[in-house]
C-alpha positions in Angstrom: 29.4 48.6 -41.1 27.2 45.5 -40.4 28.4 42.6 -38.3 26.9 39.1 -38.3 27.2 37.4 -34.9 26.8 33.6 -34.9 26.5 31.3 -31.8 26.4 27.6 -32.7 25.4 24.8 -30.4 25.1 21.1 -31.0 21.6 21.4 -32.5 21.0 25.1 -32.9 22.4 28.3 -34.5 21.6 31.7 -33.1 22.4 34.9 -35.1 22.2 38.7 -35.0 22.9 41.2 -37.7 24.1 44.4 -36.1 24.6 47.8 -37.6 27.7 49.1 -35.8 27.1 52.7 -36.7 24.2 53.0 -34.4 24.9 49.7 -32.5 21.4 48.6 -33.5 20.3 45.0 -33.9 18.8 44.8 -37.4 17.6 41.3 -37.2 18.1 38.2 -35.1 17.0 34.6 -35.1 17.4 31.0 -34.2 17.7 27.8 -36.3 16.8 25.0 -34.0 16.6 21.2 -34.0 19.4 20.9 -36.5 19.8 17.3 -37.6 16.2 16.4 -36.6 13.0 16.1 -38.6 11.3 19.0 -36.9 13.8 21.7 -37.7 12.6 25.3 -37.7 13.9 28.9 -38.1 12.6 31.9 -36.0 13.5 35.3 -37.5 12.9 38.7 -35.9 13.1 42.1 -37.6 11.3 45.4 -37.3 9.2 44.2 -34.4 7.9 41.2 -36.4 8.7 37.6 -35.6 8.1 34.6 -37.9 8.7 30.9 -37.2 8.9 28.6 -40.3 9.5 24.9 -40.5 12.7 24.0 -42.2 15.0 21.2 -43.2 18.4 21.4 -41.5 20.3 18.1 -41.7 23.5 19.9 -40.7 24.7 23.4 -39.5 25.6 24.2 -43.2 21.9 24.3 -44.2 21.0 26.3 -41.1 23.8 28.8 -41.9 22.7 29.1 -45.5 19.1 29.8 -44.4 20.0 32.4 -41.9 22.2 34.0 -44.5 19.2 34.3 -46.9 17.0 35.9 -44.1 19.7 38.4 -43.1 20.6 39.3 -46.6 16.9 40.0 -47.4 16.6 42.2 -44.4 19.9 44.0 -45.0 19.0 44.7 -48.6 15.6 46.1 -47.5 17.3 48.3 -44.9 19.8 49.6 -47.5 17.0 50.4 -49.9 15.0 52.2 -47.2 18.0 54.4 -46.2 18.7 55.1 -49.9 15.1 56.3 -50.3 15.2 58.3 -47.1 18.4 60.1 -48.3 16.8 61.4 -51.5 
């Protein structure tokens, strides 16, 4: 089972996607400067970290963006484990 943990502040949204079977953090990140012109998202997975400019007028857009990043990562993880099982 995978669990998404969200921590929202007044202008930020932190997240972690955790695989509970091995209690392993699959990916994590930070959407910052929500409601400001200089918004950005930082996403970490597999030892790689990427920071990208973004447009987050509200927490809704930040949540949607982190959801896209986490889903991309979770899908890749599932495909990797499917291939490893064969």
